[in-house]
Backbone bond lengths (Angstrom), bond angles and torsions (degrees), N, CA, C in turn:
res aa  C-N    CA-C-N  psi(-1)  N-CA   C-N-CA  omega(-1)  CA-C   N-CA-C  phi
1 M - - - 1.433 - - 1.522 107.71 -
2 T 1.233 111.85 143.86 1.471 115.58 -177.01 1.509 110.54 -119.20
3 E 1.333 113.33 149.66 1.458 118.79 175.13 1.527 107.37 -99.80
4 T 1.283 114.39 141.58 1.474 117.45 176.89 1.525 108.56 -83.08
5 P 1.323 117.26 147.06 1.471 119.47 -176.58 1.519 112.21 -58.79
6 G 1.297 118.10 -34.16 1.456 119.42 -177.17 1.520 112.51 -89.81
7 N 1.304 117.42 10.46 1.465 121.37 -174.99 1.518 108.40 -110.64
8 E 1.306 119.39 84.66 1.446 123.78 -175.76 1.518 113.17 -77.32
9 S 1.302 118.89 -18.57 1.461 121.04 -175.66 1.523 112.50 -76.01
10 G 1.281 118.80 -1.36 1.451 121.84 177.91 1.514 112.76 84.25
11 R 1.261 119.35 11.56 1.463 121.95 177.65 1.515 109.97 -71.11
12 V 1.306 115.69 146.33 1.462 121.61 -177.90 1.511 108.34 -95.36
13 R 1.323 115.69 137.40 1.458 120.71 174.99 1.522 107.68 -94.43
14 W 1.327 115.84 121.25 1.455 120.85 -178.55 1.520 109.62 -76.81
15 T 1.335 113.44 130.56 1.464 118.43 177.03 1.514 108.29 -100.25
16 D 1.310 115.92 166.48 1.471 120.61 177.44 1.526 110.25 -59.46
17 E 1.333 115.92 -39.04 1.467 120.10 179.57 1.519 110.65 -62.82
18 M 1.328 116.89 -42.60 1.463 120.90 179.64 1.525 110.72 -66.40
19 L 1.322 116.80 -41.14 1.462 120.87 178.67 1.525 110.94 -64.86
20 D 1.356 116.38 -40.00 1.464 120.30 177.81 1.533 110.26 -62.97
21 K 1.338 115.68 -42.14 1.468 119.75 179.70 1.529 110.12 -65.25
22 L 1.329 116.46 -42.14 1.462 120.86 178.30 1.524 110.34 -62.65
23 T 1.311 117.26 -43.11 1.467 122.16 178.17 1.522 110.03 -62.10
24 S 1.324 116.19 -42.50 1.461 120.82 178.97 1.534 109.93 -63.03
25 N 1.339 116.15 -43.97 1.475 119.86 178.97 1.526 111.71 -62.75
26 V 1.327 116.28 -41.81 1.465 120.37 178.64 1.521 109.85 -63.97
27 S 1.322 117.12 -40.29 1.462 121.43 178.81 1.533 111.00 -63.84
28 E 1.335 116.11 -43.38 1.462 120.36 177.53 1.525 110.93 -63.76
29 L 1.336 115.40 -39.61 1.462 120.23 178.68 1.525 110.70 -63.90
30 R 1.304 117.28 -41.06 1.468 120.92 177.19 1.527 111.00 -62.11
31 E 1.349 116.29 -42.26 1.462 119.88 177.48 1.525 110.84 -62.61
32 S 1.335 115.90 -42.07 1.468 119.71 178.77 1.522 111.14 -63.22
33 V 1.324 116.14 -42.36 1.471 120.04 178.42 1.518 109.74 -63.68
34 S 1.319 117.66 -40.16 1.458 121.40 178.67 1.527 110.84 -63.80
35 E 1.328 116.93 -43.46 1.470 120.93 177.38 1.525 110.74 -64.37
36 L 1.324 115.77 -39.94 1.461 120.28 178.53 1.530 110.42 -63.41
37 R 1.331 117.07 -41.85 1.473 120.40 177.24 1.523 110.99 -61.04
38 E 1.337 116.69 -41.72 1.466 120.27 177.77 1.528 110.46 -62.93
39 S 1.329 115.94 -42.69 1.473 119.80 179.29 1.519 110.81 -63.44
40 V 1.326 116.28 -42.73 1.464 120.40 178.73 1.526 109.89 -62.97
41 S 1.316 116.22 -40.71 1.468 120.12 178.50 1.532 110.96 -62.96
42 E 1.337 116.71 -41.54 1.466 120.48 178.19 1.532 110.75 -65.10
43 V 1.336 116.26 -39.92 1.471 119.86 178.43 1.527 109.89 -64.44
44 K 1.329 116.54 -42.04 1.475 119.87 178.08 1.523 110.48 -60.64
45 D 1.331 116.36 -43.06 1.465 120.02 178.00 1.525 110.90 -61.80
46 S 1.333 115.73 -41.93 1.470 119.84 179.03 1.525 110.76 -64.20
47 V 1.323 116.11 -42.82 1.467 120.17 179.33 1.529 109.82 -63.26
48 D 1.323 116.80 -41.24 1.464 119.79 177.42 1.526 110.79 -61.67
49 G 1.331 116.17 -41.15 1.463 119.85 178.16 1.516 111.58 -63.73
50 V 1.327 116.36 -42.46 1.470 120.61 178.10 1.523 109.92 -64.23
51 R 1.322 116.76 -41.56 1.465 120.96 179.71 1.533 110.72 -61.35
52 I 1.318 116.27 -44.56 1.469 120.34 179.87 1.523 110.25 -64.39
53 T 1.335 116.16 -43.79 1.466 120.31 178.51 1.522 110.69 -62.04
54 T 1.328 116.45 -43.71 1.457 121.19 179.72 1.518 110.94 -62.12
55 Q 1.316 117.15 -43.52 1.462 120.45 178.72 1.527 110.70 -61.98
56 G 1.325 116.12 -41.45 1.459 119.84 178.02 1.524 111.78 -63.19
57 L 1.326 116.14 -43.62 1.470 120.13 179.28 1.525 111.24 -65.38
58 L 1.321 116.67 -40.60 1.467 119.75 177.66 1.527 110.90 -63.32
59 Q 1.313 115.82 -39.63 1.465 119.96 178.85 1.531 110.47 -64.53
60 L 1.328 116.62 -42.86 1.466 120.17 177.38 1.526 111.34 -64.01
61 A 1.328 116.11 -40.82 1.468 119.79 179.20 1.521 110.96 -63.67
62 L 1.321 116.77 -41.59 1.464 120.66 178.32 1.522 110.50 -63.88
63 Q 1.318 116.69 -43.94 1.465 120.88 178.30 1.530 110.30 -61.78
64 Q 1.321 116.99 -43.84 1.471 121.17 179.12 1.520 110.53 -62.79
65 Q 1.328 116.75 -41.08 1.459 120.46 179.09 1.528 110.64 -63.56
66 Q 1.319 116.61 -41.98 1.464 120.07 178.48 1.527 110.80 -63.79
67 E 1.328 116.76 -41.78 1.459 120.23 177.85 1.533 110.57 -63.72
68 N 1.322 116.80 -41.07 1.464 120.41 178.36 1.527 111.32 -63.64
69 E 1.318 116.43 -41.20 1.469 119.87 178.22 1.529 110.35 -63.43
70 A 1.336 116.86 -40.51 1.463 120.71 178.47 1.535 110.40 -64.03
71 R 1.339 116.27 -41.84 1.476 119.63 177.94 1.528 111.16 -64.20
72 K 1.327 116.87 -41.43 1.460 120.00 178.52 1.525 110.34 -61.18
73 A 1.329 116.46 -40.60 1.466 120.02 178.76 1.530 110.28 -65.07
74 E 1.337 117.24 -41.60 1.464 120.99 178.13 1.523 110.58 -62.66
75 I 1.326 116.63 -43.64 1.469 120.86 179.99 1.520 110.13 -64.49
76 A 1.327 117.14 -42.46 1.469 120.66 179.29 1.523 110.41 -62.11
77 E 1.329 116.93 -41.20 1.473 120.65 178.59 1.524 110.57 -66.22
78 A 1.338 117.27 -42.05 1.464 120.67 178.67 1.530 110.38 -63.54
79 N 1.327 117.40 -40.87 1.465 120.72 177.39 1.527 111.42 -63.77
80 R 1.327 116.20 -41.17 1.465 119.99 178.40 1.529 111.04 -61.52
81 K 1.340 115.55 -45.36 1.472 119.69 179.00 1.533 110.32 -63.72
82 Y 1.327 116.59 -41.71 1.456 120.90 178.91 1.527 110.17 -59.39
83 E 1.325 116.78 -45.90 1.465 120.36 -179.99 1.528 111.01 -62.66
84 E 1.326 116.92 -41.35 1.470 120.31 177.85 1.528 110.36 -61.53
85 E 1.341 116.11 -46.93 1.461 119.99 -179.66 1.528 111.01 -64.73
86 K 1.316 116.89 -38.08 1.460 120.90 178.17 1.530 110.42 -64.17
87 Q 1.309 116.72 -43.87 1.465 120.06 178.92 1.532 110.87 -63.30
88 E 1.326 116.16 -41.84 1.468 119.82 178.24 1.527 110.07 -64.56
89 S 1.323 117.16 -42.62 1.460 121.50 178.18 1.534 110.54 -62.21
90 D 1.333 116.66 -42.58 1.466 120.72 177.79 1.528 110.90 -62.11
91 R 1.349 116.29 -41.66 1.474 119.39 178.56 1.529 111.01 -61.08
92 R 1.330 115.04 -44.05 1.473 118.88 179.43 1.526 110.25 -62.90
93 F 1.316 116.72 -44.39 1.454 120.76 179.87 1.528 110.85 -58.31
94 Y 1.327 116.77 -49.40 1.465 119.68 -177.66 1.531 111.65 -67.70
95 T 1.336 116.62 -31.63 1.471 119.19 174.49 1.523 110.01 -64.23
96 L 1.341 115.93 -46.88 1.466 120.00 178.15 1.533 110.89 -63.33
97 L 1.311 116.88 -40.49 1.459 121.00 178.23 1.535 110.52 -61.50
98 D 1.327 116.68 -43.18 1.473 120.06 176.92 1.525 110.82 -62.10
99 E 1.345 116.84 -40.42 1.470 119.94 179.48 1.527 110.35 -65.36
100 V 1.335 117.92 -41.78 1.459 121.50 179.11 1.525 109.62 -63.24
101 R 1.307 117.64 -43.86 1.465 120.92 178.57 1.533 110.59 -62.78
102 Y 1.315 115.46 -42.18 1.473 119.54 178.12 1.529 110.60 -60.61
103 L 1.345 114.54 -46.81 1.461 118.19 -179.43 1.526 110.88 -65.13
104 N 1.309 118.43 -36.86 1.470 121.41 176.63 1.522 111.16 -63.32
105 R 1.321 117.00 -45.47 1.475 119.59 178.67 1.529 110.42 -63.45
106 R 1.300 116.44 -40.84 1.466 121.29 179.34 1.526 110.65 -65.06
107 G 1.345 114.58 -40.51 1.452 119.21 177.93 1.522 111.06 -66.28
108 D 1.328 117.30 -38.16 1.465 121.66 178.30 1.543 109.81 -64.52
109 R 1.297 117.46 -39.85 1.482 120.58 178.86 1.507 110.62 -68.06
110 N 1.329 117.00 -40.28 1.435 120.32 179.41 1.543 111.35 -66.64
111 N 1.313 117.23 -37.30 1.476 120.96 177.27 1.520 110.48 -70.74
112 G 1.299 118.81 -32.16 1.454 121.92 179.01 1.515 111.58 -72.22
113 E 1.312 118.30 -27.56 1.466 122.13 -179.18 1.532 110.75 -79.77
114 S 1.292 117.12 -24.58 1.448 117.17 -174.84 1.473 113.73 -82.56
């Protein structure tokens, strides 16, 4: 930048070359801003895609968790029924065992009397 001889206040006189350079810089800056806007737009699109994917995965995880809870409840109910049936079967077995023992003792007494 040059100072003009009659310009004591230190003001700069703009030359055509300086104005051309400034115009070129402004043009480059506009291009950079435009590229930056495109990049920001692409990042926003990517973030939206990630958000949609994340929501889908969370929904699947929730559904899977609900299905697992339902299966656990079914298994718990089946185990409860199994235990009830086992206890009933054990009761029947021990009742029959008591009857067999009773009949054996009765048979032993009857054989001893004869």
